[in-house]
mmCIF file of the C-alpha atoms, coordinates in Angstrom:
data_MODEL
# 
_entry.id   MODEL 
# 
loop_
_atom_site.group_PDB 
_atom_site.id 
_atom_site.type_symbol 
_atom_site.label_atom_id 
_atom_site.label_alt_id 
_atom_site.label_comp_id 
_atom_site.label_asym_id 
_atom_site.label_entity_id 
_atom_site.label_seq_id 
_atom_site.pdbx_PDB_ins_code 
_atom_site.Cartn_x 
_atom_site.Cartn_y 
_atom_site.Cartn_z 
_atom_site.occupancy 
_atom_site.B_iso_or_equiv 
_atom_site.pdbx_formal_charge 
_atom_site.auth_seq_id 
_atom_site.auth_comp_id 
_atom_site.auth_asym_id 
_atom_site.auth_atom_id 
_atom_site.pdbx_PDB_model_num 
ATOM 1   C CA . UNK A 1 1   ? 31.340  -179.520 -92.839  1.00 0.00 ? 1   UNK A CA 1 
ATOM 2   C CA . UNK A 1 2   ? 28.788  -182.033 -91.609  1.00 0.00 ? 2   UNK A CA 1 
ATOM 3   C CA . UNK A 1 3   ? 26.543  -183.831 -94.079  1.00 0.00 ? 3   UNK A CA 1 
ATOM 4   C CA . UNK A 1 4   ? 23.537  -185.714 -92.827  1.00 0.00 ? 4   UNK A CA 1 
ATOM 5   C CA . UNK A 1 5   ? 23.102  -189.307 -93.841  1.00 0.00 ? 5   UNK A CA 1 
ATOM 6   C CA . UNK A 1 6   ? 19.999  -188.698 -95.990  1.00 0.00 ? 6   UNK A CA 1 
ATOM 7   C CA . UNK A 1 7   ? 20.931  -185.780 -98.241  1.00 0.00 ? 7   UNK A CA 1 
ATOM 8   C CA . UNK A 1 8   ? 23.583  -183.124 -98.547  1.00 0.00 ? 8   UNK A CA 1 
ATOM 9   C CA . UNK A 1 9   ? 21.266  -180.414 -97.295  1.00 0.00 ? 9   UNK A CA 1 
ATOM 10  C CA . UNK A 1 10  ? 22.759  -179.895 -93.837  1.00 0.00 ? 10  UNK A CA 1 
ATOM 11  C CA . UNK A 1 11  ? 25.724  -177.576 -93.410  1.00 0.00 ? 11  UNK A CA 1 
ATOM 12  C CA . UNK A 1 12  ? 26.571  -178.142 -89.780  1.00 0.00 ? 12  UNK A CA 1 
ATOM 13  C CA . UNK A 1 13  ? 25.443  -180.073 -86.750  1.00 0.00 ? 13  UNK A CA 1 
ATOM 14  C CA . UNK A 1 14  ? 22.963  -177.413 -85.613  1.00 0.00 ? 14  UNK A CA 1 
ATOM 15  C CA . UNK A 1 15  ? 20.500  -178.461 -88.318  1.00 0.00 ? 15  UNK A CA 1 
ATOM 16  C CA . UNK A 1 16  ? 18.403  -181.537 -88.708  1.00 0.00 ? 16  UNK A CA 1 
ATOM 17  C CA . UNK A 1 17  ? 17.912  -182.983 -92.140  1.00 0.00 ? 17  UNK A CA 1 
ATOM 18  C CA . UNK A 1 18  ? 16.154  -180.761 -94.682  1.00 0.00 ? 18  UNK A CA 1 
ATOM 19  C CA . UNK A 1 19  ? 15.212  -177.628 -92.704  1.00 0.00 ? 19  UNK A CA 1 
ATOM 20  C CA . UNK A 1 20  ? 16.349  -177.758 -89.124  1.00 0.00 ? 20  UNK A CA 1 
ATOM 21  C CA . UNK A 1 21  ? 14.691  -177.896 -85.751  1.00 0.00 ? 21  UNK A CA 1 
ATOM 22  C CA . UNK A 1 22  ? 13.404  -174.335 -85.765  1.00 0.00 ? 22  UNK A CA 1 
ATOM 23  C CA . UNK A 1 23  ? 11.820  -174.639 -89.200  1.00 0.00 ? 23  UNK A CA 1 
ATOM 24  C CA . UNK A 1 24  ? 10.145  -177.928 -88.273  1.00 0.00 ? 24  UNK A CA 1 
ATOM 25  C CA . UNK A 1 25  ? 8.934   -176.447 -84.992  1.00 0.00 ? 25  UNK A CA 1 
ATOM 26  C CA . UNK A 1 26  ? 7.594   -173.408 -86.862  1.00 0.00 ? 26  UNK A CA 1 
ATOM 27  C CA . UNK A 1 27  ? 5.561   -175.586 -89.228  1.00 0.00 ? 27  UNK A CA 1 
ATOM 28  C CA . UNK A 1 28  ? 4.121   -177.699 -86.416  1.00 0.00 ? 28  UNK A CA 1 
ATOM 29  C CA . UNK A 1 29  ? 3.229   -174.704 -84.252  1.00 0.00 ? 29  UNK A CA 1 
ATOM 30  C CA . UNK A 1 30  ? 1.699   -172.831 -87.179  1.00 0.00 ? 30  UNK A CA 1 
ATOM 31  C CA . UNK A 1 31  ? -0.519  -175.811 -87.984  1.00 0.00 ? 31  UNK A CA 1 
ATOM 32  C CA . UNK A 1 32  ? -1.618  -176.094 -84.338  1.00 0.00 ? 32  UNK A CA 1 
ATOM 33  C CA . UNK A 1 33  ? -2.277  -172.335 -84.170  1.00 0.00 ? 33  UNK A CA 1 
ATOM 34  C CA . UNK A 1 34  ? -4.342  -172.615 -87.350  1.00 0.00 ? 34  UNK A CA 1 
ATOM 35  C CA . UNK A 1 35  ? -6.355  -175.406 -85.741  1.00 0.00 ? 35  UNK A CA 1 
ATOM 36  C CA . UNK A 1 36  ? -7.039  -173.209 -82.687  1.00 0.00 ? 36  UNK A CA 1 
ATOM 37  C CA . UNK A 1 37  ? -8.062  -170.307 -84.905  1.00 0.00 ? 37  UNK A CA 1 
ATOM 38  C CA . UNK A 1 38  ? -10.425 -172.519 -86.882  1.00 0.00 ? 38  UNK A CA 1 
ATOM 39  C CA . UNK A 1 39  ? -11.955 -173.732 -83.613  1.00 0.00 ? 39  UNK A CA 1 
ATOM 40  C CA . UNK A 1 40  ? -12.398 -170.106 -82.610  1.00 0.00 ? 40  UNK A CA 1 
ATOM 41  C CA . UNK A 1 41  ? -14.078 -169.245 -85.885  1.00 0.00 ? 41  UNK A CA 1 
ATOM 42  C CA . UNK A 1 42  ? -16.651 -172.026 -85.591  1.00 0.00 ? 42  UNK A CA 1 
ATOM 43  C CA . UNK A 1 43  ? -18.971 -169.789 -83.585  1.00 0.00 ? 43  UNK A CA 1 
ATOM 44  C CA . UNK A 1 44  ? -22.616 -169.232 -84.390  1.00 0.00 ? 44  UNK A CA 1 
ATOM 45  C CA . UNK A 1 45  ? -22.422 -165.653 -83.050  1.00 0.00 ? 45  UNK A CA 1 
ATOM 46  C CA . UNK A 1 46  ? -25.543 -166.003 -80.938  1.00 0.00 ? 46  UNK A CA 1 
ATOM 47  C CA . UNK A 1 47  ? -26.566 -162.441 -80.068  1.00 0.00 ? 47  UNK A CA 1 
ATOM 48  C CA . UNK A 1 48  ? -23.193 -161.157 -81.232  1.00 0.00 ? 48  UNK A CA 1 
ATOM 49  C CA . UNK A 1 49  ? -21.126 -163.196 -78.760  1.00 0.00 ? 49  UNK A CA 1 
ATOM 50  C CA . UNK A 1 50  ? -17.467 -163.132 -79.732  1.00 0.00 ? 50  UNK A CA 1 
ATOM 51  C CA . UNK A 1 51  ? -16.078 -165.359 -76.966  1.00 0.00 ? 51  UNK A CA 1 
ATOM 52  C CA . UNK A 1 52  ? -14.991 -168.160 -79.270  1.00 0.00 ? 52  UNK A CA 1 
ATOM 53  C CA . UNK A 1 53  ? -13.048 -165.725 -81.428  1.00 0.00 ? 53  UNK A CA 1 
ATOM 54  C CA . UNK A 1 54  ? -11.265 -164.472 -78.322  1.00 0.00 ? 54  UNK A CA 1 
ATOM 55  C CA . UNK A 1 55  ? -10.428 -168.010 -77.230  1.00 0.00 ? 55  UNK A CA 1 
ATOM 56  C CA . UNK A 1 56  ? -9.057  -168.797 -80.697  1.00 0.00 ? 56  UNK A CA 1 
ATOM 57  C CA . UNK A 1 57  ? -6.867  -165.701 -80.527  1.00 0.00 ? 57  UNK A CA 1 
ATOM 58  C CA . UNK A 1 58  ? -5.698  -166.396 -76.972  1.00 0.00 ? 58  UNK A CA 1 
ATOM 59  C CA . UNK A 1 59  ? -4.817  -170.015 -77.729  1.00 0.00 ? 59  UNK A CA 1 
ATOM 60  C CA . UNK A 1 60  ? -3.035  -169.262 -81.002  1.00 0.00 ? 60  UNK A CA 1 
ATOM 61  C CA . UNK A 1 61  ? -1.103  -166.105 -80.072  1.00 0.00 ? 61  UNK A CA 1 
ATOM 62  C CA . UNK A 1 62  ? 1.582   -167.765 -77.911  1.00 0.00 ? 62  UNK A CA 1 
ATOM 63  C CA . UNK A 1 63  ? 2.202   -170.332 -80.633  1.00 0.00 ? 63  UNK A CA 1 
ATOM 64  C CA . UNK A 1 64  ? 2.442   -167.640 -83.287  1.00 0.00 ? 64  UNK A CA 1 
ATOM 65  C CA . UNK A 1 65  ? 4.845   -165.661 -81.090  1.00 0.00 ? 65  UNK A CA 1 
ATOM 66  C CA . UNK A 1 66  ? 7.100   -168.720 -80.776  1.00 0.00 ? 66  UNK A CA 1 
ATOM 67  C CA . UNK A 1 67  ? 7.029   -169.117 -84.575  1.00 0.00 ? 67  UNK A CA 1 
ATOM 68  C CA . UNK A 1 68  ? 8.033   -165.465 -84.962  1.00 0.00 ? 68  UNK A CA 1 
ATOM 69  C CA . UNK A 1 69  ? 10.894  -165.871 -82.470  1.00 0.00 ? 69  UNK A CA 1 
ATOM 70  C CA . UNK A 1 70  ? 12.055  -169.027 -84.271  1.00 0.00 ? 70  UNK A CA 1 
ATOM 71  C CA . UNK A 1 71  ? 12.079  -167.136 -87.561  1.00 0.00 ? 71  UNK A CA 1 
ATOM 72  C CA . UNK A 1 72  ? 14.000  -164.247 -86.030  1.00 0.00 ? 72  UNK A CA 1 
ATOM 73  C CA . UNK A 1 73  ? 16.625  -166.597 -84.616  1.00 0.00 ? 73  UNK A CA 1 
ATOM 74  C CA . UNK A 1 74  ? 17.111  -168.703 -87.765  1.00 0.00 ? 74  UNK A CA 1 
ATOM 75  C CA . UNK A 1 75  ? 20.700  -168.802 -88.942  1.00 0.00 ? 75  UNK A CA 1 
ATOM 76  C CA . UNK A 1 76  ? 21.393  -167.815 -92.513  1.00 0.00 ? 76  UNK A CA 1 
ATOM 77  C CA . UNK A 1 77  ? 21.443  -170.914 -94.660  1.00 0.00 ? 77  UNK A CA 1 
ATOM 78  C CA . UNK A 1 78  ? 22.395  -171.068 -98.304  1.00 0.00 ? 78  UNK A CA 1 
ATOM 79  C CA . UNK A 1 79  ? 20.552  -174.293 -99.048  1.00 0.00 ? 79  UNK A CA 1 
ATOM 80  C CA . UNK A 1 80  ? 17.653  -174.488 -101.448 1.00 0.00 ? 80  UNK A CA 1 
ATOM 81  C CA . UNK A 1 81  ? 15.729  -176.497 -98.839  1.00 0.00 ? 81  UNK A CA 1 
ATOM 82  C CA . UNK A 1 82  ? 15.733  -173.590 -96.419  1.00 0.00 ? 82  UNK A CA 1 
ATOM 83  C CA . UNK A 1 83  ? 14.440  -171.173 -99.057  1.00 0.00 ? 83  UNK A CA 1 
ATOM 84  C CA . UNK A 1 84  ? 11.678  -173.611 -99.964  1.00 0.00 ? 84  UNK A CA 1 
ATOM 85  C CA . UNK A 1 85  ? 10.903  -173.974 -96.249  1.00 0.00 ? 85  UNK A CA 1 
ATOM 86  C CA . UNK A 1 86  ? 10.607  -170.217 -95.778  1.00 0.00 ? 86  UNK A CA 1 
ATOM 87  C CA . UNK A 1 87  ? 8.401   -169.815 -98.838  1.00 0.00 ? 87  UNK A CA 1 
ATOM 88  C CA . UNK A 1 88  ? 6.239   -172.744 -97.729  1.00 0.00 ? 88  UNK A CA 1 
ATOM 89  C CA . UNK A 1 89  ? 5.868   -171.195 -94.295  1.00 0.00 ? 89  UNK A CA 1 
ATOM 90  C CA . UNK A 1 90  ? 4.840   -167.890 -95.858  1.00 0.00 ? 90  UNK A CA 1 
ATOM 91  C CA . UNK A 1 91  ? 2.281   -169.677 -98.068  1.00 0.00 ? 91  UNK A CA 1 
ATOM 92  C CA . UNK A 1 92  ? 0.898   -171.586 -95.091  1.00 0.00 ? 92  UNK A CA 1 
ATOM 93  C CA . UNK A 1 93  ? 0.551   -168.327 -93.175  1.00 0.00 ? 93  UNK A CA 1 
ATOM 94  C CA . UNK A 1 94  ? -1.189  -166.621 -96.102  1.00 0.00 ? 94  UNK A CA 1 
ATOM 95  C CA . UNK A 1 95  ? -3.549  -169.609 -96.288  1.00 0.00 ? 95  UNK A CA 1 
ATOM 96  C CA . UNK A 1 96  ? -4.324  -169.134 -92.608  1.00 0.00 ? 96  UNK A CA 1 
ATOM 97  C CA . UNK A 1 97  ? -4.971  -165.440 -93.228  1.00 0.00 ? 97  UNK A CA 1 
ATOM 98  C CA . UNK A 1 98  ? -7.308  -166.292 -96.100  1.00 0.00 ? 98  UNK A CA 1 
ATOM 99  C CA . UNK A 1 99  ? -9.164  -168.875 -94.006  1.00 0.00 ? 99  UNK A CA 1 
ATOM 100 C CA . UNK A 1 100 ? -9.774  -166.359 -91.214  1.00 0.00 ? 100 UNK A CA 1 
ATOM 101 C CA . UNK A 1 101 ? -10.322 -163.339 -93.455  1.00 0.00 ? 101 UNK A CA 1 
ATOM 102 C CA . UNK A 1 102 ? -14.040 -163.144 -92.744  1.00 0.00 ? 102 UNK A CA 1 
ATOM 103 C CA . UNK A 1 103 ? -13.284 -162.693 -89.034  1.00 0.00 ? 103 UNK A CA 1 
ATOM 104 C CA . UNK A 1 104 ? -10.806 -159.848 -89.263  1.00 0.00 ? 104 UNK A CA 1 
ATOM 105 C CA . UNK A 1 105 ? -12.530 -158.185 -92.243  1.00 0.00 ? 105 UNK A CA 1 
ATOM 106 C CA . UNK A 1 106 ? -15.846 -158.141 -90.353  1.00 0.00 ? 106 UNK A CA 1 
ATOM 107 C CA . UNK A 1 107 ? -14.055 -156.796 -87.301  1.00 0.00 ? 107 UNK A CA 1 
ATOM 108 C CA . UNK A 1 108 ? -12.439 -154.010 -89.300  1.00 0.00 ? 108 UNK A CA 1 
ATOM 109 C CA . UNK A 1 109 ? -15.649 -153.132 -91.165  1.00 0.00 ? 109 UNK A CA 1 
ATOM 110 C CA . UNK A 1 110 ? -18.354 -153.546 -88.544  1.00 0.00 ? 110 UNK A CA 1 
ATOM 111 C CA . UNK A 1 111 ? -16.582 -153.631 -85.182  1.00 0.00 ? 111 UNK A CA 1 
ATOM 112 C CA . UNK A 1 112 ? -17.561 -157.228 -84.494  1.00 0.00 ? 112 UNK A CA 1 
ATOM 113 C CA . UNK A 1 113 ? -16.252 -160.497 -85.942  1.00 0.00 ? 113 UNK A CA 1 
ATOM 114 C CA . UNK A 1 114 ? -19.838 -161.687 -86.268  1.00 0.00 ? 114 UNK A CA 1 
ATOM 115 C CA . UNK A 1 115 ? -20.575 -159.474 -89.246  1.00 0.00 ? 115 UNK A CA 1 
ATOM 116 C CA . UNK A 1 116 ? -23.031 -156.833 -90.328  1.00 0.00 ? 116 UNK A CA 1 
ATOM 117 C CA . UNK A 1 117 ? -26.124 -158.501 -88.883  1.00 0.00 ? 117 UNK A CA 1 
ATOM 118 C CA . UNK A 1 118 ? -24.713 -158.090 -85.358  1.00 0.00 ? 118 UNK A CA 1 
ATOM 119 C CA . UNK A 1 119 ? -23.171 -154.630 -85.798  1.00 0.00 ? 119 UNK A CA 1 
ATOM 120 C CA . UNK A 1 120 ? -26.267 -152.924 -84.415  1.00 0.00 ? 120 UNK A CA 1 
ATOM 121 C CA . UNK A 1 121 ? -25.408 -154.369 -80.970  1.00 0.00 ? 121 UNK A CA 1 
ATOM 122 C CA . UNK A 1 122 ? -22.504 -151.965 -80.692  1.00 0.00 ? 122 UNK A CA 1 
ATOM 123 C CA . UNK A 1 123 ? -19.668 -154.267 -81.663  1.00 0.00 ? 123 UNK A CA 1 
ATOM 124 C CA . UNK A 1 124 ? -16.924 -155.686 -79.515  1.00 0.00 ? 124 UNK A CA 1 
ATOM 125 C CA . UNK A 1 125 ? -14.971 -153.908 -76.807  1.00 0.00 ? 125 UNK A CA 1 
ATOM 126 C CA . UNK A 1 126 ? -11.765 -152.189 -78.018  1.00 0.00 ? 126 UNK A CA 1 
ATOM 127 C CA . UNK A 1 127 ? -9.571  -154.573 -75.999  1.00 0.00 ? 127 UNK A CA 1 
ATOM 128 C CA . UNK A 1 128 ? -11.375 -157.534 -77.532  1.00 0.00 ? 128 UNK A CA 1 
ATOM 129 C CA . UNK A 1 129 ? -10.956 -156.066 -81.001  1.00 0.00 ? 129 UNK A CA 1 
ATOM 130 C CA . UNK A 1 130 ? -7.219  -155.583 -80.420  1.00 0.00 ? 130 UNK A CA 1 
ATOM 131 C CA . UNK A 1 131 ? -6.833  -159.140 -79.173  1.00 0.00 ? 131 UNK A CA 1 
ATOM 132 C CA . UNK A 1 132 ? -8.696  -160.651 -82.112  1.00 0.00 ? 132 UNK A CA 1 
ATOM 133 C CA . UNK A 1 133 ? -6.888  -158.485 -84.666  1.00 0.00 ? 133 UNK A CA 1 
ATOM 134 C CA . UNK A 1 134 ? -3.537  -159.326 -83.099  1.00 0.00 ? 134 UNK A CA 1 
ATOM 135 C CA . UNK A 1 135 ? -4.167  -163.057 -83.184  1.00 0.00 ? 135 UNK A CA 1 
ATOM 136 C CA . UNK A 1 136 ? -5.966  -163.363 -86.482  1.00 0.00 ? 136 UNK A CA 1 
ATOM 137 C CA . UNK A 1 137 ? -4.329  -160.633 -88.598  1.00 0.00 ? 137 UNK A CA 1 
ATOM 138 C CA . UNK A 1 138 ? -1.218  -158.919 -87.236  1.00 0.00 ? 138 UNK A CA 1 
ATOM 139 C CA . UNK A 1 139 ? 0.827   -161.897 -86.039  1.00 0.00 ? 139 UNK A CA 1 
ATOM 140 C CA . UNK A 1 140 ? 0.183   -163.988 -89.168  1.00 0.00 ? 140 UNK A CA 1 
ATOM 141 C CA . UNK A 1 141 ? 1.086   -160.984 -91.349  1.00 0.00 ? 141 UNK A CA 1 
ATOM 142 C CA . UNK A 1 142 ? 4.276   -160.518 -89.351  1.00 0.00 ? 142 UNK A CA 1 
ATOM 143 C CA . UNK A 1 143 ? 5.153   -164.213 -89.747  1.00 0.00 ? 143 UNK A CA 1 
ATOM 144 C CA . UNK A 1 144 ? 4.512   -164.089 -93.505  1.00 0.00 ? 144 UNK A CA 1 
ATOM 145 C CA . UNK A 1 145 ? 6.728   -161.004 -93.820  1.00 0.00 ? 145 UNK A CA 1 
ATOM 146 C CA . UNK A 1 146 ? 9.465   -162.610 -91.695  1.00 0.00 ? 146 UNK A CA 1 
ATOM 147 C CA . UNK A 1 147 ? 9.337   -165.765 -93.808  1.00 0.00 ? 147 UNK A CA 1 
ATOM 148 C CA . UNK A 1 148 ? 9.712   -163.774 -97.014  1.00 0.00 ? 148 UNK A CA 1 
ATOM 149 C CA . UNK A 1 149 ? 12.554  -161.763 -95.476  1.00 0.00 ? 149 UNK A CA 1 
ATOM 150 C CA . UNK A 1 150 ? 14.369  -164.943 -94.420  1.00 0.00 ? 150 UNK A CA 1 
ATOM 151 C CA . UNK A 1 151 ? 13.933  -166.430 -97.910  1.00 0.00 ? 151 UNK A CA 1 
ATOM 152 C CA . UNK A 1 152 ? 15.385  -163.229 -99.371  1.00 0.00 ? 152 UNK A CA 1 
ATOM 153 C CA . UNK A 1 153 ? 18.291  -163.351 -96.887  1.00 0.00 ? 153 UNK A CA 1 
ATOM 154 C CA . UNK A 1 154 ? 18.988  -166.948 -97.824  1.00 0.00 ? 154 UNK A CA 1 
ATOM 155 C CA . UNK A 1 155 ? 18.952  -166.122 -101.541 1.00 0.00 ? 155 UNK A CA 1 
ATOM 156 C CA . UNK A 1 156 ? 21.218  -163.108 -100.938 1.00 0.00 ? 156 UNK A CA 1 
ATOM 157 C CA . UNK A 1 157 ? 23.705  -165.239 -99.009  1.00 0.00 ? 157 UNK A CA 1 
ATOM 158 C CA . UNK A 1 158 ? 23.782  -167.722 -101.880 1.00 0.00 ? 158 UNK A CA 1 
ATOM 159 C CA . UNK A 1 159 ? 24.468  -164.961 -104.424 1.00 0.00 ? 159 UNK A CA 1 
ATOM 160 C CA . UNK A 1 160 ? 27.147  -163.399 -102.239 1.00 0.00 ? 160 UNK A CA 1 
ATOM 161 C CA . UNK A 1 161 ? 28.918  -166.747 -101.851 1.00 0.00 ? 161 UNK A CA 1 
ATOM 162 C CA . UNK A 1 162 ? 29.216  -167.231 -105.624 1.00 0.00 ? 162 UNK A CA 1 
# 
């Protein structure tokens, strides 16, 4: 058993202190993806243009996919720090979903992320809608669900070890 020099939170040499490389990478990438999504949502929607929403989705989707892969490849850890990390990641993802909710709600309701006042223009193309929904709604929901599942797995491993 390997203990790091700061705290007794590490169980083997594959982990950094507190959470591990994958958890730290997931937090950093999720924050950067959130920044890209906020840049994409800063549009004025002139004549119903949804290009900035598309760019926010395109820039954030690869980062969100890497976060999802990191979460899928996380080893089971029985430490309290890992459970807190998973729950924090889920809360950060839900915060991102709440911050971008006007975009994906408008897209689901009116067919355009610009809202009701631009719905009369016919809305966005179906491929554009799929891209925006994937980047702003589906991937963050998947990451939040994966984070909760990993926290549950970690808690189950702790109970099974007792």
